[in-house]
C-alpha positions in Angstrom: 0.0 0.0 0.0 1.3 3.4 -1.0 0.0 6.7 0.3 0.0 9.6 -2.2 -0.7 13.2 -1.2 -1.5 15.9 -3.8 -3.0 19.3 -4.1 -0.3 21.4 -2.5 1.0 24.6 -4.0 1.4 28.3 -3.6 -1.4 30.3 -2.2 -1.9 33.9 -1.0 -2.8 34.6 2.6 -6.5 34.1 3.2 -6.7 31.6 0.4 -7.9 28.0 0.4 -6.5 24.7 -0.7 -7.8 21.1 -0.7 -5.3 18.3 -0.3 -5.9 14.8 -1.4 -4.8 11.5 0.2 -5.0 8.4 -2.0 -4.2 4.8 -1.4 -2.2 3.7 -4.4 -1.9 0.0 -5.1 -4.8 -0.7 -2.9 -7.9 0.8 -1.5 -9.1 2.1 1.8 -10.9 -0.5 4.0 -13.4 -0.2 6.8 -11.1 0.0 9.8 -8.5 2.4 8.3 -7.8 5.6 10.1 -6.5 8.4 8.0 -4.4 11.1 9.7 -3.2 14.4 8.4 0.0 16.0 9.7 2.2 18.9 8.8 5.8 19.9 9.3 6.9 23.4 9.0 10.6 24.3 8.4 12.6 23.9 11.5 9.7 22.5 13.5 8.5 19.0 14.5 5.7 17.3 12.7 2.3 18.0 14.2 -1.0 16.3 13.9 -3.9 18.2 12.2 -6.6 15.6 12.7 -7.9 12.1 11.9 -10.9 10.5 10.2 -12.0 6.9 10.4 -12.8 5.5 6.9 -15.9 3.5 7.7 -17.7 5.7 10.2 -16.2 9.0 9.1 -15.6 10.0 12.7 -13.3 13.0 12.8 -11.0 14.4 15.5 -8.9 17.5 15.3 -6.0 18.9 17.3 -7.2 21.9 19.3 -5.0 24.3 17.5 -6.3 23.1 14.1 -10.0 23.5 14.8 -11.9 26.0 12.7 -9.9 26.4 9.5 -9.2 22.7 8.6 -11.8 20.1 7.6 -11.0 16.5 7.0 -13.4 14.3 5.1 -13.4 11.2 2.9 -15.2 10.2 -0.2 -16.0 6.5 -0.9 -16.5 6.9 -4.6 -13.3 8.8 -5.1 -11.5 6.5 -2.7 -9.7 9.5 -1.2 -9.5 11.4 2.0 -9.3 15.2 1.9 -8.0 18.0 3.9 -9.7 21.3 3.2 -7.9 24.4 4.5 -9.4 27.9 4.6 -8.1 31.2 5.7 -4.5 30.2 5.1 -1.7 32.1 6.8 2.0 32.3 6.2 2.5 30.2 9.3 0.6 27.4 7.6 3.5 27.0 5.2 4.6 23.4 5.6 4.8 20.0 4.1 1.5 18.2 4.6 1.4 14.5 5.1 -1.3 11.9 5.4 -0.9 8.4 6.8 -3.1 5.4 6.8 -3.2 3.4 10.0 -4.2 -0.2 9.3 -3.7 -3.3 11.5 -1.2 -1.5 13.7 0.9 -0.5 10.7 1.2 3.1 9.6 1.8 3.9 6.0 3.1 7.4 5.2 3.1 9.4 2.0 5.9 11.6 0.8 4.0 14.8 1.6 2.9 17.8 -0.5 4.3 21.3 -0.1 2.0 24.2 0.8 3.4 27.7 0.7 1.4 30.6 1.9 2.9 33.9 0.9 2.0 37.2 -0.7 
């Protein structure tokens, strides 16, 4: 199973982006949990939130509530991270991972740069 993130890019402050997380070489299954993280330059990786594939139950880090929304789409076989009101401090590499049967599969990340 390979995890592939996409959708990053350059955006001005106040803008929005939607990042995608796909399971390449496989598909999401019921008990999967998808987590989104980010890592800013010179900082540790931090969790944004999680979603369970089957039930769609979502949890967010306290600092990420409000501007970030995680959801999944069965038909597209993807999980998404929608970000609004982006700020320069949101500049980071954004990662998703799939947690399945006590194994965590990470993607390579997608760069998001917020700048005027």
